[in-house]
TORMARPA-574907 format. One record per residue (C-alpha): residue in one letter; z, y, x; residue number from 1. Coordinates in Angstrom, 1 decimal, always signed. Each point is the difference from the previous one (the first is absolute). Layout:
REM residues N
<r res="A" pz="Z" py="Y" px="X" n="NUM"/>
...
END
This chain:
REM residues 270
<r res="M" pz="+45.0" py="-43.8" px="+26.8" n="1"/>
<r res="A" pz="+1.7" py="+0.6" px="-3.3" n="2"/>
<r res="E" pz="-2.2" py="+1.2" px="-2.9" n="3"/>
<r res="I" pz="+2.2" py="+3.1" px="-0.5" n="4"/>
<r res="D" pz="-0.9" py="+1.0" px="+3.6" n="5"/>
<r res="K" pz="-3.3" py="+1.3" px="-1.3" n="6"/>
<r res="V" pz="+1.3" py="+2.1" px="-2.9" n="7"/>
<r res="F" pz="-0.1" py="+3.8" px="+0.6" n="8"/>
<r res="A" pz="+0.7" py="+1.4" px="-3.4" n="9"/>
<r res="G" pz="+2.5" py="+2.0" px="-2.0" n="10"/>
<r res="A" pz="+1.9" py="+2.5" px="+2.2" n="11"/>
<r res="I" pz="-1.2" py="-1.6" px="+3.2" n="12"/>
<r res="P" pz="-3.3" py="+1.9" px="+0.6" n="13"/>
<r res="E" pz="+1.5" py="+3.5" px="-0.1" n="14"/>
<r res="L" pz="+3.0" py="-0.9" px="+2.3" n="15"/>
<r res="Y" pz="-2.4" py="-1.9" px="+2.3" n="16"/>
<r res="D" pz="-2.2" py="+3.0" px="+0.4" n="17"/>
<r res="R" pz="+2.8" py="+2.6" px="+0.3" n="18"/>
<r res="L" pz="+2.2" py="-2.0" px="+2.4" n="19"/>
<r res="L" pz="-1.7" py="-3.0" px="+1.6" n="20"/>
<r res="V" pz="-3.3" py="+1.8" px="+0.7" n="21"/>
<r res="P" pz="+1.6" py="+2.6" px="+2.3" n="22"/>
<r res="L" pz="+2.5" py="-2.5" px="+1.4" n="23"/>
<r res="I" pz="-2.4" py="-2.8" px="+1.1" n="24"/>
<r res="F" pz="-3.6" py="+0.5" px="-1.1" n="25"/>
<r res="S" pz="-1.2" py="+3.4" px="+0.8" n="26"/>
<r res="D" pz="-0.5" py="-0.3" px="+3.8" n="27"/>
<r res="Y" pz="-1.7" py="-3.3" px="-0.2" n="28"/>
<r res="A" pz="-2.2" py="+1.3" px="-2.9" n="29"/>
<r res="R" pz="-1.3" py="+2.8" px="+2.2" n="30"/>
<r res="D" pz="-0.7" py="-2.5" px="+2.8" n="31"/>
<r res="L" pz="-1.8" py="-2.4" px="-2.2" n="32"/>
<r res="A" pz="-2.1" py="+2.7" px="-1.7" n="33"/>
<r res="A" pz="-1.1" py="+1.3" px="+3.4" n="34"/>
<r res="R" pz="-1.1" py="-3.4" px="+1.1" n="35"/>
<r res="V" pz="-2.0" py="-0.4" px="-3.2" n="36"/>
<r res="A" pz="-1.5" py="+3.5" px="+0.3" n="37"/>
<r res="R" pz="-1.2" py="-0.7" px="+3.6" n="38"/>
<r res="L" pz="-2.2" py="-2.8" px="-1.3" n="39"/>
<r res="K" pz="-1.9" py="+2.6" px="-2.1" n="40"/>
<r res="P" pz="-0.3" py="-2.4" px="-3.0" n="41"/>
<r res="H" pz="-2.0" py="+0.9" px="-3.2" n="42"/>
<r res="D" pz="+1.3" py="-2.7" px="-2.4" n="43"/>
<r res="I" pz="+3.8" py="-0.6" px="+0.3" n="44"/>
<r res="L" pz="+2.4" py="-2.2" px="-1.8" n="45"/>
<r res="E" pz="+3.8" py="+0.4" px="+0.1" n="46"/>
<r res="I" pz="+2.1" py="-3.0" px="-1.0" n="47"/>
<r res="A" pz="+3.7" py="+0.4" px="-1.1" n="48"/>
<r res="A" pz="-0.4" py="+3.8" px="+0.0" n="49"/>
<r res="G" pz="+3.5" py="+0.5" px="-1.5" n="50"/>
<r res="T" pz="+0.7" py="+3.7" px="-0.8" n="51"/>
<r res="G" pz="-3.0" py="+1.0" px="+2.2" n="52"/>
<r res="V" pz="+1.6" py="+1.2" px="+3.3" n="53"/>
<r res="V" pz="-2.9" py="-1.3" px="+2.1" n="54"/>
<r res="T" pz="-2.5" py="+1.2" px="-2.6" n="55"/>
<r res="R" pz="+1.4" py="+3.5" px="+0.3" n="56"/>
<r res="A" pz="-0.2" py="-0.1" px="+3.8" n="57"/>
<r res="L" pz="-3.5" py="-1.4" px="+0.0" n="58"/>
<r res="A" pz="-1.7" py="+2.2" px="-2.6" n="59"/>
<r res="P" pz="-0.3" py="+3.2" px="+2.2" n="60"/>
<r res="Q" pz="-1.6" py="-2.1" px="+2.7" n="61"/>
<r res="M" pz="-2.6" py="-1.7" px="-2.2" n="62"/>
<r res="D" pz="-3.6" py="+1.1" px="+0.0" n="63"/>
<r res="A" pz="-1.2" py="+2.0" px="-3.1" n="64"/>
<r res="N" pz="-2.2" py="-2.9" px="-1.1" n="65"/>
<r res="A" pz="+2.5" py="-2.8" px="+0.7" n="66"/>
<r res="R" pz="+1.7" py="-2.0" px="-2.8" n="67"/>
<r res="L" pz="+3.4" py="-1.6" px="-0.1" n="68"/>
<r res="V" pz="+1.2" py="-2.5" px="-2.5" n="69"/>
<r res="A" pz="+3.8" py="-0.1" px="+0.1" n="70"/>
<r res="T" pz="+1.5" py="-3.1" px="-1.6" n="71"/>
<r res="D" pz="+3.5" py="-1.4" px="-0.7" n="72"/>
<r res="L" pz="+1.4" py="-2.9" px="-2.0" n="73"/>
<r res="N" pz="+2.5" py="+2.4" px="-1.7" n="74"/>
<r res="Q" pz="-1.5" py="+2.6" px="-2.3" n="75"/>
<r res="P" pz="+3.2" py="+2.2" px="+0.0" n="76"/>
<r res="M" pz="-0.5" py="+0.5" px="+3.7" n="77"/>
<r res="L" pz="-3.6" py="+0.9" px="-0.4" n="78"/>
<r res="D" pz="+0.8" py="+2.4" px="-2.8" n="79"/>
<r res="L" pz="+2.4" py="+2.0" px="+2.2" n="80"/>
<r res="A" pz="-2.5" py="-0.2" px="+2.9" n="81"/>
<r res="A" pz="-2.8" py="+1.5" px="-2.1" n="82"/>
<r res="Q" pz="+2.3" py="+2.7" px="-1.2" n="83"/>
<r res="K" pz="+1.1" py="+1.0" px="+3.5" n="84"/>
<r res="Q" pz="-3.6" py="-0.1" px="+1.4" n="85"/>
<r res="G" pz="-1.6" py="+2.1" px="-2.7" n="86"/>
<r res="D" pz="-3.7" py="+0.0" px="-0.9" n="87"/>
<r res="D" pz="-2.3" py="-1.2" px="+2.7" n="88"/>
<r res="P" pz="-3.4" py="-1.4" px="-1.1" n="89"/>
<r res="R" pz="-0.2" py="-2.1" px="+3.2" n="90"/>
<r res="I" pz="+3.2" py="-2.0" px="-1.0" n="91"/>
<r res="T" pz="+0.2" py="-2.6" px="-2.8" n="92"/>
<r res="W" pz="+3.3" py="-1.6" px="-1.0" n="93"/>
<r res="R" pz="-0.1" py="-3.6" px="-1.2" n="94"/>
<r res="Q" pz="+2.5" py="-2.7" px="-0.8" n="95"/>
<r res="A" pz="-0.9" py="-3.2" px="+2.0" n="96"/>
<r res="D" pz="+1.4" py="-3.2" px="+1.3" n="97"/>
<r res="A" pz="-0.6" py="-0.4" px="+3.8" n="98"/>
<r res="L" pz="-0.5" py="-3.8" px="-0.6" n="99"/>
<r res="A" pz="-2.9" py="+0.6" px="-2.4" n="100"/>
<r res="L" pz="-1.7" py="+3.3" px="+0.8" n="101"/>
<r res="P" pz="-2.3" py="+1.2" px="-2.8" n="102"/>
<r res="F" pz="-2.8" py="+1.1" px="+2.3" n="103"/>
<r res="Q" pz="-3.3" py="-1.5" px="+1.1" n="104"/>
<r res="A" pz="-0.5" py="-1.4" px="+3.5" n="105"/>
<r res="W" pz="-1.0" py="+2.3" px="+2.8" n="106"/>
<r res="S" pz="+1.3" py="+3.1" px="-1.9" n="107"/>
<r res="F" pz="+2.1" py="+1.8" px="+2.6" n="108"/>
<r res="D" pz="-0.2" py="+1.2" px="+3.6" n="109"/>
<r res="V" pz="+3.8" py="+0.1" px="+0.4" n="110"/>
<r res="V" pz="+2.9" py="-1.6" px="-1.8" n="111"/>
<r res="F" pz="+3.5" py="+1.1" px="+0.8" n="112"/>
<r res="C" pz="+3.5" py="-0.7" px="-1.1" n="113"/>
<r res="Q" pz="+3.3" py="+1.7" px="+0.8" n="114"/>
<r res="F" pz="+3.0" py="-2.4" px="+0.0" n="115"/>
<r res="G" pz="-1.4" py="-2.1" px="-2.8" n="116"/>
<r res="V" pz="-1.1" py="-3.3" px="+1.4" n="117"/>
<r res="M" pz="+3.6" py="-1.2" px="+0.1" n="118"/>
<r res="F" pz="-0.1" py="-0.1" px="-3.8" n="119"/>
<r res="F" pz="-3.0" py="-2.2" px="-0.3" n="120"/>
<r res="P" pz="+1.1" py="-3.5" px="-1.3" n="121"/>
<r res="D" pz="-3.0" py="-1.5" px="+1.8" n="122"/>
<r res="R" pz="-0.9" py="+2.1" px="+3.0" n="123"/>
<r res="V" pz="-3.0" py="-2.1" px="+1.1" n="124"/>
<r res="Q" pz="-1.5" py="+0.2" px="-3.4" n="125"/>
<r res="A" pz="+0.5" py="+3.8" px="-0.1" n="126"/>
<r res="Y" pz="-1.6" py="+0.2" px="+3.5" n="127"/>
<r res="R" pz="-2.9" py="-2.1" px="-1.2" n="128"/>
<r res="E" pz="-0.5" py="+2.4" px="-2.9" n="129"/>
<r res="T" pz="+0.1" py="+2.9" px="+2.4" n="130"/>
<r res="H" pz="-2.5" py="-1.7" px="+2.2" n="131"/>
<r res="R" pz="-2.3" py="-0.6" px="-3.0" n="132"/>
<r res="V" pz="-0.1" py="+3.6" px="-1.1" n="133"/>
<r res="L" pz="-0.6" py="+1.4" px="+3.5" n="134"/>
<r res="K" pz="-3.5" py="+0.7" px="+1.2" n="135"/>
<r res="P" pz="-1.1" py="-1.9" px="+3.1" n="136"/>
<r res="G" pz="+1.6" py="+1.7" px="+3.0" n="137"/>
<r res="G" pz="+2.6" py="+1.7" px="-2.2" n="138"/>
<r res="Y" pz="+3.6" py="+0.4" px="+0.9" n="139"/>
<r res="F" pz="+3.4" py="-1.0" px="-1.5" n="140"/>
<r res="L" pz="+3.0" py="+2.1" px="+1.1" n="141"/>
<r res="F" pz="+3.6" py="-0.4" px="-1.1" n="142"/>
<r res="N" pz="+3.5" py="+0.4" px="+1.2" n="143"/>
<r res="V" pz="+3.0" py="-2.3" px="-0.4" n="144"/>
<r res="W" pz="+3.7" py="+0.4" px="+0.8" n="145"/>
<r res="D" pz="+1.5" py="-1.8" px="+2.9" n="146"/>
<r res="A" pz="+3.1" py="-2.2" px="-0.4" n="147"/>
<r res="I" pz="+2.9" py="+1.7" px="-1.8" n="148"/>
<r res="E" pz="+2.2" py="+0.0" px="+3.1" n="149"/>
<r res="T" pz="-2.4" py="+2.5" px="+1.6" n="150"/>
<r res="N" pz="+0.2" py="+2.3" px="-3.0" n="151"/>
<r res="E" pz="+3.6" py="+1.2" px="+0.1" n="152"/>
<r res="L" pz="+0.6" py="+1.7" px="-3.4" n="153"/>
<r res="A" pz="-1.5" py="-2.8" px="-2.0" n="154"/>
<r res="H" pz="+2.1" py="-2.5" px="+1.9" n="155"/>
<r res="V" pz="+3.2" py="+2.0" px="-0.6" n="156"/>
<r res="V" pz="-0.7" py="+0.2" px="-3.7" n="157"/>
<r res="T" pz="-0.8" py="-3.8" px="-0.2" n="158"/>
<r res="E" pz="+3.2" py="-0.9" px="+1.8" n="159"/>
<r res="A" pz="+2.1" py="+2.4" px="-2.2" n="160"/>
<r res="L" pz="-1.4" py="-1.6" px="-3.2" n="161"/>
<r res="A" pz="+0.7" py="-3.5" px="+1.5" n="162"/>
<r res="A" pz="+3.6" py="+1.0" px="+0.2" n="163"/>
<r res="H" pz="-0.1" py="+1.6" px="-3.5" n="164"/>
<r res="F" pz="-1.5" py="-3.2" px="-1.6" n="165"/>
<r res="P" pz="+1.4" py="-2.7" px="+2.3" n="166"/>
<r res="A" pz="-0.8" py="-2.9" px="-2.4" n="167"/>
<r res="D" pz="-3.7" py="+0.9" px="-0.4" n="168"/>
<r res="P" pz="-1.1" py="+2.7" px="+2.5" n="169"/>
<r res="P" pz="-3.1" py="+2.1" px="-1.0" n="170"/>
<r res="R" pz="-2.6" py="-0.8" px="+2.7" n="171"/>
<r res="F" pz="-3.1" py="+1.9" px="-1.2" n="172"/>
<r res="L" pz="-0.3" py="+2.3" px="+3.1" n="173"/>
<r res="A" pz="+0.3" py="-2.9" px="+2.5" n="174"/>
<r res="R" pz="-2.0" py="-2.4" px="-2.2" n="175"/>
<r res="T" pz="-3.0" py="+2.0" px="-0.9" n="176"/>
<r res="P" pz="-0.6" py="+3.4" px="+1.7" n="177"/>
<r res="H" pz="+1.4" py="-1.3" px="+3.3" n="178"/>
<r res="G" pz="-1.0" py="-3.7" px="-0.5" n="179"/>
<r res="Y" pz="-3.5" py="+0.1" px="+1.5" n="180"/>
<r res="G" pz="+0.5" py="+1.5" px="+3.5" n="181"/>
<r res="D" pz="-1.2" py="-2.9" px="+2.1" n="182"/>
<r res="P" pz="-3.2" py="+1.0" px="+1.9" n="183"/>
<r res="A" pz="-1.1" py="-3.6" px="+0.5" n="184"/>
<r res="L" pz="+0.3" py="-0.7" px="-3.7" n="185"/>
<r res="I" pz="-1.9" py="+3.1" px="-1.0" n="186"/>
<r res="R" pz="-2.8" py="-0.8" px="+2.5" n="187"/>
<r res="A" pz="-0.2" py="-3.6" px="-1.3" n="188"/>
<r res="D" pz="-0.2" py="+1.1" px="-3.6" n="189"/>
<r res="L" pz="-2.8" py="+2.5" px="+0.7" n="190"/>
<r res="E" pz="-1.9" py="-2.6" px="+2.0" n="191"/>
<r res="A" pz="+0.3" py="-2.5" px="-2.8" n="192"/>
<r res="A" pz="-1.6" py="+2.6" px="-2.3" n="193"/>
<r res="G" pz="-3.0" py="+0.5" px="+2.3" n="194"/>
<r res="F" pz="+1.0" py="+3.2" px="+1.9" n="195"/>
<r res="R" pz="-0.7" py="+0.5" px="+3.7" n="196"/>
<r res="N" pz="+0.7" py="+2.6" px="+2.7" n="197"/>
<r res="I" pz="+3.6" py="+0.2" px="-1.1" n="198"/>
<r res="T" pz="+2.3" py="+2.5" px="+1.7" n="199"/>
<r res="L" pz="+3.7" py="+0.7" px="-0.6" n="200"/>
<r res="E" pz="+1.9" py="+3.1" px="+1.3" n="201"/>
<r res="T" pz="+3.7" py="+0.4" px="-0.4" n="202"/>
<r res="L" pz="+1.2" py="+3.5" px="-0.8" n="203"/>
<r res="E" pz="+3.6" py="+1.1" px="+0.1" n="204"/>
<r res="K" pz="+1.0" py="+3.2" px="-1.7" n="205"/>
<r res="K" pz="+3.1" py="+1.7" px="-1.5" n="206"/>
<r res="Y" pz="+1.0" py="-0.1" px="-3.6" n="207"/>
<r res="G" pz="-0.4" py="+3.3" px="-1.8" n="208"/>
<r res="A" pz="+3.3" py="+1.9" px="+0.2" n="209"/>
<r res="L" pz="+1.8" py="-0.5" px="-3.4" n="210"/>
<r res="S" pz="+3.7" py="-0.3" px="-0.9" n="211"/>
<r res="A" pz="+1.8" py="-3.3" px="-0.4" n="212"/>
<r res="E" pz="+0.0" py="+0.4" px="-3.8" n="213"/>
<r res="E" pz="-3.7" py="+0.8" px="-0.1" n="214"/>
<r res="I" pz="-0.8" py="-3.0" px="+2.2" n="215"/>
<r res="A" pz="+2.2" py="-2.4" px="-2.0" n="216"/>
<r res="T" pz="-1.5" py="+1.3" px="-3.3" n="217"/>
<r res="G" pz="-3.5" py="-0.4" px="+1.3" n="218"/>
<r res="F" pz="+0.4" py="-3.6" px="+1.0" n="219"/>
<r res="C" pz="+2.3" py="-1.1" px="-2.8" n="220"/>
<r res="Q" pz="-1.6" py="+1.9" px="-2.9" n="221"/>
<r res="G" pz="-3.5" py="+0.9" px="+1.2" n="222"/>
<r res="S" pz="-1.2" py="-3.5" px="+0.9" n="223"/>
<r res="P" pz="+0.0" py="-3.5" px="-1.6" n="224"/>
<r res="L" pz="+3.4" py="-0.4" px="+1.7" n="225"/>
<r res="R" pz="+1.1" py="+1.7" px="-3.2" n="226"/>
<r res="N" pz="-1.2" py="-2.9" px="-2.0" n="227"/>
<r res="E" pz="+2.1" py="-2.4" px="+2.1" n="228"/>
<r res="I" pz="+3.1" py="+2.1" px="-0.3" n="229"/>
<r res="E" pz="-0.3" py="+0.3" px="-3.8" n="230"/>
<r res="A" pz="-0.7" py="-3.7" px="-0.4" n="231"/>
<r res="R" pz="+3.4" py="-0.7" px="+1.6" n="232"/>
<r res="D" pz="+1.9" py="+2.8" px="-1.8" n="233"/>
<r res="P" pz="-1.8" py="+2.0" px="-2.7" n="234"/>
<r res="S" pz="+2.5" py="+2.8" px="+0.3" n="235"/>
<r res="G" pz="+0.4" py="-0.3" px="+3.8" n="236"/>
<r res="L" pz="-2.8" py="+2.2" px="+1.4" n="237"/>
<r res="G" pz="+2.4" py="+3.0" px="+0.6" n="238"/>
<r res="G" pz="+2.6" py="-2.2" px="+1.8" n="239"/>
<r res="A" pz="-2.6" py="-1.7" px="+2.2" n="240"/>
<r res="T" pz="-1.5" py="+3.4" px="+0.9" n="241"/>
<r res="R" pz="+3.5" py="+1.2" px="+1.0" n="242"/>
<r res="A" pz="+0.6" py="-3.1" px="+2.1" n="243"/>
<r res="A" pz="-3.2" py="+0.7" px="+1.9" n="244"/>
<r res="T" pz="+0.8" py="+3.7" px="+0.3" n="245"/>
<r res="D" pz="+3.5" py="-0.9" px="+1.4" n="246"/>
<r res="A" pz="-1.5" py="-2.4" px="+2.6" n="247"/>
<r res="L" pz="-2.5" py="+2.6" px="+1.2" n="248"/>
<r res="H" pz="+2.8" py="+2.6" px="+0.3" n="249"/>
<r res="Q" pz="+2.1" py="-2.5" px="+2.0" n="250"/>
<r res="R" pz="-2.9" py="-0.7" px="+2.4" n="251"/>
<r res="Y" pz="-1.5" py="+3.5" px="+0.4" n="252"/>
<r res="G" pz="+2.6" py="+2.5" px="-1.2" n="253"/>
<r res="E" pz="-0.7" py="+3.0" px="-2.2" n="254"/>
<r res="G" pz="-3.1" py="+2.1" px="-0.2" n="255"/>
<r res="A" pz="-3.7" py="-1.0" px="+0.2" n="256"/>
<r res="I" pz="-0.8" py="-3.4" px="+1.5" n="257"/>
<r res="D" pz="-3.1" py="-1.0" px="+2.0" n="258"/>
<r res="G" pz="+0.1" py="-3.5" px="+1.2" n="259"/>
<r res="R" pz="-2.6" py="-2.2" px="+1.7" n="260"/>
<r res="I" pz="-2.9" py="-1.4" px="-2.0" n="261"/>
<r res="R" pz="-2.8" py="-2.3" px="+1.2" n="262"/>
<r res="A" pz="-3.3" py="-1.4" px="-1.4" n="263"/>
<r res="H" pz="-3.2" py="-1.7" px="+1.0" n="264"/>
<r res="V" pz="-3.4" py="+1.6" px="-0.6" n="265"/>
<r res="V" pz="-2.8" py="-2.6" px="-0.4" n="266"/>
<r res="A" pz="-3.8" py="+0.4" px="+0.1" n="267"/>
<r res="A" pz="-2.6" py="-2.7" px="-0.5" n="268"/>
<r res="S" pz="-3.7" py="-0.1" px="-0.6" n="269"/>
<r res="R" pz="-2.2" py="-2.0" px="-2.3" n="270"/>
END
């Protein structure tokens, strides 16, 4: 994974939340929040909270005396998440690295993570840290995208940018968000970190219905794919976005688009 794959800063957080959240994250966020809520946890840790889409879905379902610590590596994402959530004494926002969690052992009933584990440079170490901070019998829940070929719009954008930059195609979407979809590897990594009772469920949904331009802008400008594009051509962000827009129009026509999307939902116990 390239170092720039982890950088969500500048204009990325706002575009991410405005375009990518309704496009790919909202439905899975509601699903993950419901799974966490069913466990009735008191002490909850969220890793890679991003702009807080799962936090917002979970908060109305939390007990009045529960507490949630929502963390992310990127402070600009947390700043936007806290702004959108509003004041809630049960929720604390904290910058943290998943590979070195700043919490004592046996602190949380549940740890959850929405589409973040793919960004961990050492997943087994991150899982060991999660295992450490969980109370005995606690649960770790997360979701992860399946292979990019099963997620149509991301695949179309990736192929369009490969044609736009033939000498050095930007591969962020395939490399990182969609680079950890092998159930056997996920299970092996969790077992190596000490987890047991591992289950994996594959959920297929539809993308949120947005226009081709909105989809292309979301992927190209509201994710670290932007960093790859600008590294290749500092003034080429607009041209790359137009290339992705054109490819989506050619594939799906005009109007709102809602292609196929697929992810795995994983649960494991300490």
